[in-house]
C-alpha positions as CSV (number, residue, x, y, z in Angstrom):
1,X,-145.4,100.0,-37.8
2,X,-141.7,99.7,-39.3
3,X,-141.4,96.1,-37.7
4,X,-144.5,94.6,-39.9
5,X,-142.8,96.5,-42.8
6,X,-139.7,94.6,-42.4
7,X,-141.5,91.3,-41.4
8,X,-143.6,91.5,-45.0
9,X,-140.6,91.7,-47.1
10,X,-139.4,88.6,-45.4
11,X,-142.9,87.1,-45.7
12,X,-142.5,88.0,-49.6
13,X,-139.1,86.6,-49.9
14,X,-140.2,83.2,-48.2
15,X,-143.0,82.9,-50.5
16,X,-140.7,83.3,-53.3
17,X,-138.6,80.9,-51.9
18,X,-141.7,78.1,-51.6
19,X,-142.6,78.6,-55.1
20,X,-138.9,78.2,-56.6
21,X,-139.0,74.8,-54.5
22,X,-142.7,74.0,-55.6
23,X,-141.6,74.5,-59.2
24,X,-138.5,72.1,-58.7
25,X,-140.8,69.5,-57.2
26,X,-143.4,69.9,-59.8
27,X,-140.7,68.7,-62.4
28,X,-138.6,66.3,-60.8
29,X,-139.5,63.9,-63.2
30,X,-139.2,66.4,-66.5
31,X,-136.0,65.2,-68.8
32,X,-133.3,67.5,-68.6
33,X,-134.8,69.8,-65.9
34,X,-132.4,71.7,-63.8
35,X,-133.6,72.5,-60.1
36,X,-133.4,76.4,-59.3
37,X,-132.7,77.8,-56.1
38,X,-133.9,81.5,-54.6
39,X,-131.1,83.6,-53.6
40,X,-131.6,86.9,-51.3
41,X,-129.9,89.9,-50.4
42,X,-130.7,92.6,-47.5
43,X,-132.3,96.0,-48.0
44,X,-130.7,99.2,-46.9
45,X,-130.0,99.8,-43.5
46,X,-130.9,103.1,-41.8
47,X,-128.7,104.4,-39.4
48,X,-130.0,105.2,-35.7
49,X,-126.4,105.6,-34.2
50,X,-123.4,106.8,-36.7
51,X,-120.1,104.8,-35.8
52,X,-117.6,106.1,-33.4
53,X,-120.1,109.0,-31.9
54,X,-120.2,109.8,-28.1
55,X,-122.3,107.8,-26.1
56,X,-125.4,109.0,-24.4
57,X,-124.1,110.6,-21.3
58,X,-120.8,111.3,-22.6
59,X,-119.2,108.3,-21.4
60,X,-117.2,106.6,-24.2
61,X,-118.1,106.2,-27.9
62,X,-120.2,103.7,-29.6
63,X,-117.8,101.8,-32.0
64,X,-120.0,99.7,-33.5
65,X,-122.9,102.6,-34.3
66,X,-126.6,101.3,-34.5
67,X,-128.0,100.2,-37.8
68,X,-131.5,99.2,-38.4
69,X,-132.1,96.5,-41.4
70,X,-135.0,97.0,-43.5
71,X,-135.6,93.5,-44.6
72,X,-134.7,91.6,-47.6
73,X,-135.5,91.2,-51.1
74,X,-135.1,88.5,-53.9
75,X,-131.6,89.1,-55.8
76,X,-131.9,86.3,-58.4
77,X,-133.4,82.6,-59.2
78,X,-130.2,80.7,-60.4
79,X,-130.5,77.4,-62.3
80,X,-128.2,74.7,-61.1
81,X,-126.8,73.3,-63.7
82,X,-125.6,70.2,-62.3
83,X,-125.4,66.4,-63.8
84,X,-128.5,64.5,-63.0
85,X,-129.2,60.9,-63.1
86,X,-129.2,59.0,-66.3
87,X,-131.8,56.6,-66.9
88,X,-132.3,53.9,-70.0
89,X,-135.2,54.6,-72.1
90,X,-135.4,52.0,-74.5
91,X,-136.0,54.5,-77.3
92,X,-133.1,54.3,-79.7
93,X,-133.4,58.1,-80.4
94,X,-132.9,59.1,-76.6
95,X,-129.6,60.7,-76.1
96,X,-128.1,62.0,-72.6
97,X,-125.0,64.1,-71.7
98,X,-123.0,63.5,-69.6
99,X,-121.1,66.4,-68.7
100,X,-121.1,70.0,-69.8
101,X,-122.9,70.4,-73.2
102,X,-126.1,71.2,-74.8
103,X,-128.2,70.3,-77.7
104,X,-128.6,72.5,-80.4
105,X,-132.2,73.1,-81.9
106,X,-133.9,75.2,-83.9
107,X,-137.2,77.4,-82.2
108,X,-140.5,77.8,-84.0
109,X,-139.1,81.1,-85.2
110,X,-136.2,79.8,-87.1
111,X,-134.0,81.1,-83.7
112,X,-131.3,78.7,-82.3
113,X,-132.1,77.3,-78.9
114,X,-130.4,75.3,-76.4
115,X,-131.6,72.2,-74.3
116,X,-130.5,69.3,-72.3
117,X,-133.5,67.3,-72.8
118,X,-132.2,64.6,-75.1
119,X,-135.7,63.1,-75.7
120,X,-135.8,62.7,-79.4
121,X,-137.9,61.4,-81.9
122,X,-138.8,61.5,-86.0
123,X,-141.7,63.6,-87.5
124,X,-143.4,62.9,-90.4
125,X,-140.0,63.7,-92.6
126,X,-138.0,61.8,-91.0
127,X,-136.3,64.5,-88.8
128,X,-134.7,64.3,-85.6
129,X,-136.8,66.5,-83.4
130,X,-137.7,67.2,-79.8
131,X,-140.7,65.8,-78.1
132,X,-142.2,69.6,-78.9
133,X,-141.4,69.2,-82.4
134,X,-138.4,71.5,-82.4
135,X,-135.9,70.2,-85.4
136,X,-132.2,69.3,-84.0
137,X,-129.7,71.8,-85.7
138,X,-128.3,71.2,-87.8
139,X,-131.0,69.0,-89.5
140,X,-130.5,65.0,-89.2
141,X,-132.6,63.0,-91.2
142,X,-133.2,59.3,-90.1
143,X,-134.2,56.8,-92.7
144,X,-137.3,54.8,-92.1
145,X,-135.8,51.5,-92.1
146,X,-132.8,52.2,-89.7
147,X,-132.4,49.6,-87.3
148,X,-129.8,51.1,-85.0
149,X,-128.8,54.7,-84.1
150,X,-125.6,55.8,-82.7
151,X,-123.7,58.9,-81.8
152,X,-120.2,59.1,-80.7
153,X,-118.7,61.1,-77.9
154,X,-118.2,64.2,-80.7
155,X,-121.7,64.2,-81.5
156,X,-121.5,62.4,-85.1
157,X,-124.8,60.6,-85.8
158,X,-124.5,57.2,-87.6
159,X,-127.2,54.5,-88.7
160,X,-127.4,51.3,-89.3
161,X,-129.8,51.4,-92.3
162,X,-132.0,48.1,-93.4
163,X,-129.6,44.9,-93.0
164,X,-126.3,47.0,-94.1
165,X,-123.3,45.9,-92.3
166,X,-121.5,49.6,-92.5
167,X,-122.8,52.4,-90.3
168,X,-124.1,55.1,-92.4
169,X,-123.3,58.9,-91.1
170,X,-126.5,60.9,-90.8
171,X,-125.0,64.4,-89.5
172,X,-123.4,66.3,-86.6
173,X,-125.1,67.2,-83.3
174,X,-123.9,70.3,-82.5
175,X,-123.5,70.0,-78.5
């Protein structure tokens, strides 16, 4: 009956693998989503015959021994932090990170969180927020009559307010 228990560990492992793949598929169009991969490791081995012991019948030795694997288990589910495709959205506040980096936002309890999702908007107070309403940290306020927002490679945020010719600095994104 040991064979059924060993096979069951493999079935459980593959069920987890299918669930991870299903989550990847479900989030294929989620902005900033990073796919995951399940990794597995083998369980202990039961030694049936030790290495280097005499073979049955006394004819020579068994050099490799005999070990029986007892199955597999989940070792980790790792997010793969690779660059996804960049898409134009038409929203002047949508940003993309090309390469390494994270946007810093403030969680509901004031804690610092990080995201790769650059789909931003403004709340009723003109503050730059995620689609979930989390404030960008440090806070950046976008004036209501802003016609253009520009973010340079170092994360400085500028805006053309009203019909002004000069850009106004709004703040610095923490990347």
